[in-house]
C-alpha positions as CSV (number, residue, x, y, z in Angstrom):
1,M,168.2,16.2,90.3
2,D,164.9,15.7,88.5
3,L,165.6,16.3,84.7
4,T,162.3,18.2,84.4
5,A,163.8,21.0,86.5
6,H,166.1,21.8,83.6
7,V,163.2,22.4,81.3
8,S,160.7,24.0,83.7
9,H,161.1,27.3,81.8
10,L,159.8,25.6,78.7
11,E,156.4,24.6,80.2
12,D,154.6,27.4,78.5
13,A,156.3,26.8,75.1
14,S,154.0,25.8,72.3
15,E,154.5,22.7,70.2
16,E,155.7,24.8,67.3
17,E,158.3,26.5,69.6
18,M,159.5,23.2,71.0
19,N,159.9,21.8,67.5
20,R,161.9,24.9,66.6
21,L,164.2,24.5,69.6
22,L,164.6,20.8,68.9
23,G,165.6,21.6,65.3
24,I,168.3,24.0,66.7
25,V,169.4,21.2,69.0
26,L,170.0,19.0,66.0
27,D,171.9,21.7,64.3
28,V,174.1,22.2,67.4
29,E,174.8,18.5,67.5
30,Y,175.6,18.6,63.8
31,L,178.0,21.5,64.1
32,F,179.6,19.9,67.1
33,T,180.6,17.0,64.8
34,C,181.8,19.4,62.1
35,V,184.1,21.2,64.5
36,H,185.7,17.9,65.6
37,K,186.1,16.5,62.1
38,E,187.2,19.7,60.4
39,E,191.0,20.1,60.1
40,D,191.2,23.5,58.3
41,A,191.6,26.1,61.1
42,D,189.6,28.9,59.4
43,T,186.7,26.6,58.7
44,K,186.8,25.1,62.1
45,Q,186.7,28.5,63.7
46,V,183.5,29.4,61.8
47,Y,181.8,26.2,62.7
48,F,182.7,26.8,66.3
49,Y,181.3,30.3,66.2
50,L,178.0,29.1,64.7
51,F,177.9,26.2,67.2
52,K,178.1,28.7,70.1
53,L,175.6,31.1,68.4
54,L,173.0,28.4,68.1
55,R,173.6,27.1,71.6
56,K,173.1,30.7,72.9
57,S,169.8,31.0,70.9
58,I,168.5,27.8,72.7
59,L,169.4,29.2,76.1
60,Q,167.7,32.5,75.4
61,R,164.9,31.0,73.3
62,G,165.6,33.5,70.6
63,K,166.5,33.4,66.9
64,P,170.1,33.1,65.9
65,V,171.6,36.6,65.1
66,V,175.2,36.8,63.7
67,E,177.2,39.3,65.7
68,G,180.7,40.7,66.0
69,S,182.9,40.9,62.9
70,L,180.2,39.2,60.8
71,E,177.3,41.5,61.7
72,K,177.2,43.2,58.3
73,K,174.1,41.7,56.7
74,P,173.7,40.5,53.1
75,P,174.0,41.7,50.4
76,F,177.7,42.3,50.7
77,E,178.2,43.9,47.3
78,K,176.1,45.6,44.6
79,P,175.3,44.8,41.9
80,S,175.1,41.1,42.8
81,I,176.5,38.4,40.7
82,E,173.0,37.6,39.5
83,Q,172.4,41.2,38.4
84,G,175.9,41.3,36.8
85,I,175.2,38.2,34.7
86,N,171.8,39.6,33.7
87,N,173.5,42.8,32.6
88,F,176.0,40.8,30.7
89,V,173.3,39.0,28.7
90,Q,171.7,42.4,28.0
91,Y,175.0,44.0,27.1
92,K,176.3,41.4,24.7
93,F,173.3,39.5,23.4
94,S,170.3,41.8,23.3
95,H,170.7,42.3,19.6
96,L,170.3,38.6,18.8
97,P,167.1,37.0,17.4
98,S,164.8,35.6,20.1
99,K,165.9,32.0,19.7
100,E,169.6,32.7,20.0
101,R,169.0,35.1,22.9
102,Q,167.0,32.4,24.7
103,T,170.0,30.1,24.3
104,T,172.2,32.6,26.1
105,V,169.6,33.0,28.8
106,E,169.7,29.3,29.4
107,L,173.5,29.4,29.6
108,A,173.3,32.2,32.1
109,K,170.9,30.3,34.3
110,M,173.1,27.3,34.2
111,F,176.2,29.3,35.2
112,L,174.3,31.0,38.1
113,N,173.2,27.6,39.3
114,R,176.8,26.3,39.3
115,I,177.9,29.3,41.5
116,N,175.1,28.7,44.0
117,Y,176.3,25.1,44.4
118,W,180.0,25.7,44.2
119,H,182.2,24.9,47.1
120,L,184.7,27.6,47.8
121,E,188.2,26.5,48.7
122,A,189.4,27.3,52.2
123,P,191.8,30.3,52.6
124,S,194.7,28.1,53.5
125,Q,194.2,26.1,50.3
126,R,194.0,29.3,48.3
127,R,197.1,30.7,50.0
128,L,199.1,27.6,48.8
129,R,197.7,27.8,45.3
130,S,197.9,31.6,44.8
131,P,200.4,33.0,47.4
132,N,200.2,36.5,45.8
133,D,196.4,36.9,46.1
134,D,194.7,39.1,48.6
135,I,194.0,36.4,51.2
136,S,192.5,38.7,53.8
137,G,189.7,39.9,51.5
138,Y,189.1,36.3,50.3
139,K,189.0,35.0,53.9
140,E,186.3,37.6,54.7
141,N,184.1,36.5,51.8
142,Y,184.8,32.8,52.6
143,T,183.6,33.3,56.2
144,R,180.5,35.1,55.0
145,W,179.8,32.4,52.5
146,L,180.1,29.7,55.1
147,C,177.8,31.5,57.6
148,Y,175.1,32.8,55.2
149,C,175.2,30.4,52.2
150,N,176.9,27.1,52.9
151,V,176.2,26.0,56.5
152,P,172.5,27.1,56.3
153,Q,171.9,24.5,53.6
154,F,172.5,21.8,56.3
155,C,171.5,23.8,59.4
156,D,168.1,25.2,58.5
157,S,167.7,27.1,61.8
158,L,170.1,29.6,60.2
159,P,168.8,32.0,57.6
160,R,170.0,31.0,54.1
161,Y,171.0,33.3,51.1
162,E,171.9,32.4,47.6
163,T,175.5,33.1,46.7
164,T,174.6,34.9,43.5
165,K,172.2,37.2,45.2
166,V,174.4,38.5,48.1
167,F,177.9,38.5,46.6
168,G,179.2,40.6,43.7
169,R,182.2,40.9,41.3
170,T,184.8,40.6,44.0
171,L,183.9,37.0,44.9
172,L,183.2,36.1,41.3
173,R,186.7,37.3,40.3
174,S,188.3,35.2,43.1
175,V,186.7,32.0,41.8
176,F,186.0,32.5,38.1
177,T,189.3,31.2,36.6
178,I,189.4,27.9,38.5
179,M,185.6,27.5,38.2
180,R,185.7,28.0,34.4
181,R,188.5,25.4,34.0
182,Q,186.7,22.8,36.1
183,L,183.3,23.4,34.5
184,L,184.7,22.8,31.0
185,E,186.6,19.8,32.2
186,Q,183.5,18.4,33.7
187,A,181.5,19.0,30.5
188,R,184.1,17.1,28.5
189,Q,183.9,14.2,30.9
190,E,180.1,14.0,30.8
191,K,179.6,14.7,27.1
192,D,178.7,11.1,26.3
193,K,176.0,11.1,28.9
194,L,174.3,14.3,27.5
195,P,171.4,14.4,25.1
196,L,172.5,15.7,21.7
197,E,170.8,19.1,22.1
198,K,172.3,19.7,25.5
199,R,175.7,18.5,24.3
200,T,175.7,21.2,21.6
201,L,174.7,23.8,24.1
202,I,177.4,22.9,26.7
203,L,180.3,21.9,24.4
204,T,179.8,24.5,21.7
205,H,178.1,27.6,23.2
206,F,179.1,27.4,26.9
207,P,182.9,27.8,26.4
208,K,182.3,30.9,24.2
209,F,179.9,32.3,26.8
210,L,182.4,31.8,29.6
211,S,185.2,33.4,27.5
212,M,183.1,36.5,26.8
213,L,182.0,36.7,30.4
214,E,185.6,36.3,31.7
215,E,186.6,39.5,29.8
216,E,183.8,41.4,31.6
217,V,184.6,39.9,35.0
218,Y,188.2,41.1,35.0
219,S,187.8,44.3,33.0
220,Q,188.3,47.4,35.0
221,N,185.7,49.4,33.2
222,S,183.0,46.9,32.1
223,P,179.6,48.5,32.2
224,I,177.8,45.4,33.4
225,W,178.9,46.2,37.0
226,D,177.5,49.7,37.0
227,Q,174.6,50.2,39.4
228,D,172.5,52.0,36.9
229,F,173.2,49.7,33.9
230,L,169.6,48.6,33.5
231,S,168.1,52.0,33.5
232,A,170.8,53.2,31.0
233,S,170.4,50.2,28.7
234,S,166.6,50.5,28.7
235,R,167.0,54.0,27.2
236,T,169.3,52.8,24.4
237,S,168.0,49.3,23.7
238,P,164.7,48.6,22.0
239,L,164.4,45.5,24.1
240,G,164.7,47.2,27.5
241,I,165.2,43.9,29.3
242,Q,164.5,44.5,32.9
243,T,163.9,41.0,34.3
244,V,166.7,39.5,36.4
245,I,167.7,36.0,35.3
246,S,167.0,33.8,38.3
247,P,168.8,30.5,38.5
248,P,166.5,27.4,38.6
249,V,166.1,25.7,42.0
250,T,167.9,22.4,41.7
251,G,169.6,20.0,44.0
252,T,172.5,19.2,41.7
253,A,175.3,21.0,40.0
254,S,176.0,18.2,37.6
255,F,175.5,18.6,33.8
256,C,173.8,15.2,33.8
257,T,170.8,14.1,35.6
258,N,171.5,10.4,36.0
259,A,171.3,9.0,39.5
260,S,174.9,7.8,39.5
261,S,176.2,11.4,39.5
262,H,174.4,12.3,42.7
263,E,174.8,11.4,46.3
264,Q,172.1,9.1,47.6
265,I,169.7,10.4,50.1
266,N,170.1,8.5,53.3
267,G,168.5,10.8,55.9
268,D,171.9,12.1,57.0
269,R,173.1,15.7,56.4
270,T,176.6,15.8,54.9
271,S,178.5,19.0,54.8
272,P,181.7,19.4,52.8
273,G,183.3,20.5,56.1
274,C,182.4,17.1,57.6
275,R,183.5,14.9,54.7
276,G,187.2,15.6,54.4
277,P,190.2,17.2,56.1
278,S,190.0,20.5,54.4
279,G,186.3,20.8,53.9
280,L,186.8,20.5,50.1
281,E,186.2,18.1,47.4
282,A,189.2,16.4,45.8
283,N,190.1,19.5,43.9
284,P,190.2,23.0,45.5
285,G,187.3,25.1,44.5
286,E,185.5,22.2,42.9
287,K,181.7,22.1,43.1
288,R,180.2,20.0,45.8
289,K,177.6,17.3,45.1
290,M,174.4,18.4,46.8
291,N,171.6,16.4,48.1
292,N,168.2,17.6,47.1
293,S,167.4,20.4,49.5
294,H,163.8,19.3,49.8
295,D,164.8,15.8,50.8
296,L,167.3,17.2,53.3
297,E,164.5,19.3,54.9
298,E,162.1,16.3,55.0
299,A,164.8,14.0,56.4
300,K,165.5,16.5,59.2
301,R,161.8,17.2,59.8
302,S,161.1,13.5,60.2
303,R,163.7,13.5,63.1
304,V,161.9,16.3,64.9
305,S,158.2,15.7,64.3
306,G,156.2,12.7,65.5
307,D,155.9,11.1,68.9
308,I,158.9,12.1,70.9
309,P,158.9,10.8,74.4
310,V,158.9,13.6,77.0
311,E,161.7,11.9,78.8
312,L,163.9,12.2,75.7
313,I,163.0,15.9,75.3
314,N,163.8,16.5,79.0
315,E,167.1,14.8,78.7
316,V,168.1,16.7,75.5
317,M,167.1,20.0,76.9
318,S,168.8,19.5,80.2
319,T,172.0,18.7,78.4
320,I,171.8,21.6,76.1
321,T,171.0,24.1,78.9
322,D,173.5,22.8,81.4
323,P,176.9,24.6,80.9
324,A,178.6,21.9,83.0
325,V,177.6,19.3,80.6
326,M,177.4,21.1,77.2
327,L,180.9,22.7,77.3
328,G,181.3,22.3,73.6
329,P,184.5,21.7,71.6
330,E,187.7,23.5,72.5
331,V,189.6,25.4,69.9
332,S,192.8,27.3,70.2
333,R,191.6,30.4,68.3
334,G,189.4,33.2,69.4
335,N,185.7,33.1,69.9
336,Q,184.7,35.3,67.0
337,A,184.7,34.0,63.5
338,G,186.8,35.9,61.1
339,S,188.6,37.8,63.9
């Protein structure tokens, strides 16, 4: 059969639409690899769900829409982690002079950035480490994090959200203890590489900041998690801080900026799920090394744009639209992620 017959329904598609569909094809190919390389059952199930979701969006020429048990849209909890940290700075440090208060703001930004580039441990790993924890609740948040925050960093046909903007105290509580320990350990390991000013900030002020924050994270009646905290504090505080602290956009979660601490950009997209058996770094819950998101996007775009032979387009589209060819990976679990 002539390959063009498989793509006859795309004859009226614009160049922009074709590029969008080809971008999804690349993401489908990428997730296909992730499914086969991932050994953690929960993570594999989510990858497979997203693989089928993107393949369906190609067949229907639509935009990917998460359905089923994941159909609740972000944000998942209010106030968000970002808002809670902003409230914490207002609650504990608004009385300080401007210079000291600015130091706290920088620490808060740094902490929020670490969360956005933190790699959550898989539920199976967490179950082994903390058998008494509520695994079902953690698994739900882990699945949401994969679908809305983690995978979209590598598959840009999926909408992406920042972890600190869509999750709240529940997720923060589940990761704070191990995150705090590993951040401080990382700071000690990198102290000799830090400029003197930053060394003081991280080694002296950051531990105290984290200890004070820990009290508010696990306290049952901390006011920083109240929905109306800002409006209430503006009536009692002469500062009336209303601005939410936004974490800086950065491609690394390292305290240092030297090139040796980053992964090199090589044009390939690497997800934690495709790098190791459990989808984790060496230590559970440890932050992942991130490629610069701009470079990732450019690398992917370079594979889509430019002169693409029509024969190649026809071959790719015929494969992706032919169920007999594109059966996809087989998994033993159900078709819905998180079910």
